[in-house]
C-alpha positions in Angstrom: 0.4 -0.2 -0.2 2.9 2.4 1.2 4.0 1.8 -2.5 0.8 3.5 -4.3 1.1 6.0 -2.0 4.6 6.6 -3.5 3.4 6.5 -6.6 0.5 9.2 -6.1 3.0 11.2 -4.4 5.5 11.7 -7.2 2.9 12.8 -9.3 1.7 15.8 -7.4 -0.2 17.2 -10.3 -3.4 14.4 -10.4 -3.7 15.0 -6.4 -3.3 18.4 -5.8 -5.5 17.7 -3.0 -6.5 14.6 -1.4 -9.6 13.1 -2.4 -11.9 14.5 1.1 -9.1 17.5 1.8 -8.5 16.7 5.1 -4.9 17.0 6.3 -3.6 13.9 8.2 -5.5 11.5 6.4 -4.1 8.3 5.0 -5.6 7.6 1.5 -5.2 3.9 0.3 -6.0 3.6 -3.4 -5.2 0.4 -4.4 -8.9 -1.8 -3.1 -10.4 -3.2 -6.4 -14.1 -3.2 -5.1 -15.4 -1.2 -2.0 -16.2 -5.2 -0.9 -12.1 -5.3 -0.5 -11.7 -2.2 1.4 -13.6 -3.9 4.1 -12.5 -6.7 3.9 -9.3 -5.1 4.3 -10.2 -3.6 7.3 -12.0 -6.3 8.7 -8.3 -8.5 8.3 -6.4 -5.2 9.9 -8.7 -4.9 12.6 -10.2 -8.2 13.8 -9.6 -11.4 14.4 -11.7 -14.5 13.6 -14.9 -14.4 16.4 -14.9 -11.2 17.5 -17.9 -8.7 17.2 -19.2 -6.6 14.6 -22.4 -4.4 14.3 -23.8 -3.5 10.6 -27.3 -2.4 9.0 -29.1 -5.5 8.9 -28.6 -6.4 5.2 -33.0 -6.8 4.8 -33.3 -3.3 6.4 -30.8 -1.4 3.6 -27.7 -2.6 4.5 -24.3 -4.5 2.8 -23.5 -7.9 2.4 -19.9 -7.0 3.4 -21.9 -5.6 6.8 -22.7 -9.3 8.4 -24.7 -10.8 5.7 -24.8 -14.9 6.8 -22.9 -16.0 3.5 -20.8 -13.2 3.3 -17.4 -13.6 4.8 -18.0 -10.8 7.3 -21.1 -13.0 8.4 -19.0 -16.3 8.3 -15.7 -15.4 10.1 -17.3 -13.1 12.5 -20.0 -13.0 15.7 -22.6 -10.2 14.1 -24.4 -8.1 15.6 -27.2 -6.0 13.8 -28.9 -3.3 13.9 -32.2 -2.5 12.0 -35.1 0.2 11.7 -38.1 1.4 13.8 -41.6 1.9 12.7 -40.8 5.0 11.0 -38.2 2.9 9.2 -35.3 4.8 9.8 -32.2 3.4 11.9 -33.1 2.6 15.1 -30.6 4.3 17.2 -32.0 4.0 20.3 -32.0 0.0 19.5 -28.6 0.1 18.4 -27.3 1.5 21.4 -28.9 -0.6 23.9 -27.5 -3.3 21.4 -23.7 -2.0 21.3 -23.5 -1.1 25.4 -25.3 -5.5 25.4 -22.3 -6.9 23.0 -19.4 -4.6 22.9 -18.4 -5.3 19.3 -15.2 -4.6 18.2 -15.9 -2.8 15.2 -19.4 -0.9 14.2 -20.1 0.1 10.8 -22.4 2.9 9.6 -23.2 3.2 6.2 -26.0 1.5 3.9 -26.4 0.6 0.5 -30.5 0.8 -0.1 -31.3 3.7 3.0 -32.1 6.7 1.6 -32.1 8.9 4.8 -29.2 10.7 6.1 -27.2 8.5 8.5 -26.5 9.8 12.0 -22.9 10.1 12.2 -22.1 11.7 15.4 -24.9 9.5 17.1 -22.5 6.5 16.5 -19.0 8.0 17.0 -20.9 8.4 20.4 -21.5 4.9 20.7 -18.7 3.6 19.1 -16.3 5.4 21.8 -18.5 4.8 24.7 -18.0 1.2 24.5 -14.2 1.2 22.4 -15.0 -0.1 19.4 -13.7 1.2 15.6 -16.1 3.0 14.1 -15.6 2.2 10.2 -18.1 4.1 8.2 -18.6 2.6 4.5 -19.9 5.8 2.4 -19.8 3.8 -1.0 -22.9 5.2 -1.7 -22.8 9.1 -0.3 -18.8 10.0 -1.2 -19.7 11.5 -4.2 -22.3 13.7 -2.4 -20.3 14.0 0.8 -17.1 15.1 -1.4 -19.5 18.1 -3.0 -20.7 19.3 0.4 -24.4 18.6 -0.4 -24.1 15.4 2.3 -23.1 15.3 5.8 -19.4 14.7 6.3 -19.1 11.0 7.7 -15.1 11.1 7.8 -14.0 13.1 10.8 -16.1 10.8 13.2 -14.9 7.4 12.2 -11.9 5.8 12.8 -12.1 4.3 9.0 -13.7 5.2 6.1 -14.1 3.1 2.8 -15.8 4.2 -0.3 -16.2 2.5 -3.5 -15.4 4.9 -7.0 -17.7 4.1 -8.9 -21.0 5.4 -7.7 -22.0 8.6 -6.5 -18.4 9.3 -7.2 -18.3 8.4 -10.7 -15.0 7.5 -11.1 -13.7 3.9 -12.4 -15.1 0.8 -10.7 -12.8 0.4 -7.6 -12.5 0.8 -3.7 -10.7 3.5 -1.9 -9.9 3.5 2.1 -9.0 6.6 4.4 -8.2 7.0 7.8 -6.9 10.1 10.1 -6.1 7.4 13.1 -1.9 6.9 12.6 -2.4 3.1 14.5 -5.6 2.0 12.3 -2.9 3.5 9.2 0.0 0.9 10.0 -2.3 -1.9 10.5 -4.1 -1.1 7.1 -1.0 -0.9 4.9 -0.2 -4.1 4.5 -3.8 -5.5 4.9 -4.5 -5.1 0.8 -1.2 -5.8 -0.1 0.3 -8.4 0.4 -3.2 -9.6 2.9 -5.2 -9.6 -0.2 -3.9 -8.7 -3.6 -1.6 -8.7 -6.3 -0.5 -6.6 -8.1 -2.1 -2.6 -8.7 -4.4 -1.6 -11.3 -2.4 1.2 -12.3 -4.9 1.8 -15.5 -8.1 2.0 -12.8 -5.5 3.9 -9.9 -5.3 6.8 -12.9 -9.0 6.1 -13.8 -9.6 7.2 -9.6 -7.0 10.3 -10.3 -9.1 11.8 -12.4 -12.5 11.0 -11.0 -11.1 12.7 -7.8 -10.1 15.8 -9.9 -13.4 16.1 -11.0 -14.9 15.9 -7.2 -12.2 19.2 -6.9 -13.8 21.1 -9.8 -17.0 23.7 -8.8 -18.9 22.2 -12.2 -18.9 18.8 -9.5 -21.0 20.7 -6.7 -23.1 21.4 -9.6 -23.9 18.3 -10.7 -24.4 17.0 -7.2 -26.8 19.1 -6.3 -28.9 18.7 -9.3 -28.4 14.8 -8.7 -30.2 15.8 -5.1 -33.0 18.1 -6.9 -33.6 14.9 -9.0 -34.4 12.5 -6.5 -36.6 14.8 -4.8 -38.5 15.0 -8.4 -38.0 11.5 -8.7 -39.4 9.7 -5.6 -42.4 13.0 -5.6 -43.6 11.7 -9.1 -43.6 8.1 -8.0 -45.8 9.0 -4.8 -48.4 10.7 -7.4 -48.3 7.4 -9.6 -49.6 5.6 -6.3 -45.7 4.3 -4.9 -44.7 3.7 -1.7 -41.7 5.2 -0.5 -39.5 3.7 1.7 -39.0 5.7 5.0 -41.9 8.1 3.8 -38.5 10.4 1.5 -35.3 10.4 0.5 -32.4 12.9 1.1 -29.6 11.3 -0.7 -29.7 10.5 -4.8 -31.6 6.9 -4.2 -34.8 4.8 -2.8 -36.7 2.4 -2.6 -40.2 1.6 -3.9 -42.4 -0.9 -2.2 -44.3 -2.4 -5.2 -46.9 -4.2 -2.9 -49.4 -1.5 -3.3 -49.7 -2.3 -7.3 -49.4 -6.0 -6.7 -46.6 -7.1 -8.4 -42.7 -8.3 -7.5 -39.7 -6.4 -7.6 -38.4 -9.2 -9.9 -41.4 -8.9 -12.6 -40.7 -5.5 -12.1 -36.8 -5.1 -12.8 -37.6 -7.8 -15.9 -40.1 -5.4 -17.7 -38.6 -2.2 -17.0 -35.8 -3.9 -18.6 -37.6 -4.9 -21.6 -38.5 -0.9 -21.6 -34.8 -0.1 -21.8 -35.4 1.4 -18.1 -32.4 0.5 -15.9 -33.2 -0.6 -11.8 -32.8 -3.2 -9.6 -34.7 -5.8 -7.5 -34.3 -4.5 -3.7 -35.8 -6.1 -0.8 -37.8 -3.5 1.4 -37.9 -4.1 5.1 -40.2 -6.9 6.7 -40.4 -7.6 2.9 -43.3 -11.1 2.8 -40.9 -12.1 -0.6 -38.5 -14.7 -1.2 -34.7 -12.9 -1.3 -34.7 -13.4 -5.2 -38.1 -12.3 -6.0 -38.7 -9.6 -3.1 -41.1 -6.4 -3.0 -39.7 -3.0 -4.2 -36.6 -1.4 -6.3 -34.2 0.7 -5.5 -34.2 3.9 -7.9 -31.1 7.1 -7.9 -30.1 9.5 -10.3 -26.7 10.2 -10.8 -26.7 8.2 -14.0 -29.1 10.3 -15.7 -28.1 13.5 -14.1 -24.6 12.8 -15.8 -26.5 12.4 -19.1 -27.9 15.6 -18.4 -31.5 14.6 -17.2 -33.1 18.2 -15.4 -35.9 17.7 -13.2 -38.2 17.9 -16.4 -36.6 14.7 -17.8 -36.5 12.7 -14.5 -40.3 13.8 -14.4 -41.0 11.9 -17.8 -38.8 9.4 -17.4 -40.8 8.6 -13.6 -44.0 8.6 -15.5 -42.4 5.6 -17.6 -41.6 3.7 -15.1 -44.5 4.2 -13.7 -46.4 3.0 -17.3 -45.2 0.0 -17.1 -45.5 -0.9 -13.4 -49.1 -0.9 -14.2 -49.2 -3.8 -16.7 -45.6 -5.3 -16.6 -47.1 -8.6 -18.6 -48.4 -6.0 -21.5 -46.1 -6.3 -24.0 -47.6 -3.3 -26.5 -47.3 -1.1 -23.5 -44.0 -1.9 -23.4 -43.1 -1.5 -26.6 -44.4 1.7 -26.6 -42.4 2.9 -23.4 -39.3 1.7 -24.9 -40.0 3.7 -28.3 -40.5 7.2 -25.7 -37.4 6.1 -24.0 -35.8 6.1 -27.0 -37.2 9.6 -28.0 -36.2 11.0 -24.5 -32.4 9.7 -24.0 -32.1 11.0 -27.9 -30.7 14.2 -27.7 -28.3 13.1 -24.6 -26.0 10.5 -26.0 -23.6 8.7 -24.2 -20.7 9.4 -26.4 -20.7 13.0 -27.8 -19.8 13.8 -31.1 -16.1 15.1 -30.3 -15.4 11.9 -28.4 -12.7 9.9 -30.5 -13.0 6.9 -27.9 -16.6 5.5 -26.6 -14.2 3.9 -23.5 -15.1 6.0 -20.6 -11.4 5.5 -19.4 -9.8 6.5 -22.1 -12.5 9.7 -22.5 -10.4 10.6 -18.7 -7.4 10.3 -19.9 -7.7 12.4 -23.1 -9.4 14.8 -21.3 -7.2 15.0 -19.0 -3.5 14.5 -20.8 -3.3 12.1 -18.5 -1.8 9.7 -20.9 1.7 10.5 -19.9 1.4 8.0 -17.0 1.3 4.9 -19.5 3.8 3.4 -21.7 1.8 3.8 -24.8 2.7 0.2 -26.0 0.9 -1.2 -22.9 -1.5 1.3 -23.0 -2.5 0.0 -26.8 -2.7 -3.6 -25.5 -5.1 -2.0 -22.3 -7.7 0.5 -24.4 -10.8 -0.4 -26.7 -9.5 -1.7 -30.3 -11.7 0.4 -31.5 -10.6 3.9 -33.4 -7.2 3.4 -31.6 -5.3 5.0 -34.7 -7.6 8.3 -34.2 -6.3 8.1 -30.5 -2.8 7.4 -31.3 -3.1 10.2 -34.0 -4.9 12.4 -31.6 -2.4 12.0 -28.8 0.9 12.0 -30.5 -0.3 14.8 -32.7 
């Protein structure tokens, strides 16, 4: 891991600031995913059989927060916390359970939870029982970096995140800590503890994402993400769907489909046929089987990146609702698919000025980062199509 720090320390033009600009933070950029970042923290701070506490998967948590089939659930004694009747984190019950079971690590974070997390409450509880506090901000890191969502980092002993969700970078993970004791333990857990050689092209993509997150336009983008998500939620409610927790305070939400008499599995399939991408997701106290479930998870970062404002989001939401009215009606799905094509036509994924369809290549071109790589290696890494145009544009 120190090798990674040395790598980007020698390239200050890529890292003019740390990703979350807090003096004294150690940043580890090698993890290949958020799950591996979490596993590295577990490997550094815990022993098999230790107790951990995280949000229950059934109520919005993540696989790596103690799900019984995951390594976190197999290696550690898991004490989960959940939601109250208002479908918000039950902080009182969490605190009582923490004092009763005294986990060595408490995880604050979620995978399908739309409400802001009270990071100070978690920090107080962790401190009161002598536990480490790990904040998994995989879904919220882009919002936090832009300052439009509560900053979770100052309250944690260690923070993990993906780089490909709201941070809008390449698929991968990062670890942050301002605790020197924790930093020393984490330093050897990704390499050689878990991974081999670094994926340098992905790390370059992370550098690009961090650079973009420091720009004023990134804050404007994240503000639009929140506005779009609010529009999405309100329009779904207008069309008769229930939003879990009754609102959203972030970039995503869960829609409860039970009132429509359909399952998450059926909704995901029907919407996919209409060229609208979402994923089925469990809801609190879900009566359906895990592979069927009763909800879908929706969010706005991707459509906002594409250039959608609130009006386009409103139109998209109505198309979603139109499909959910009759998810087995092929004629209706075909009609929605045509409207989707019309809606996205003015906002192509790749504009006319883009020479190359690969996301990473576009980022490297736009930020003039090709100098990082040996071009012979790069030629083998990038997509093969239109290579000569990229080469010509790069080499002049």
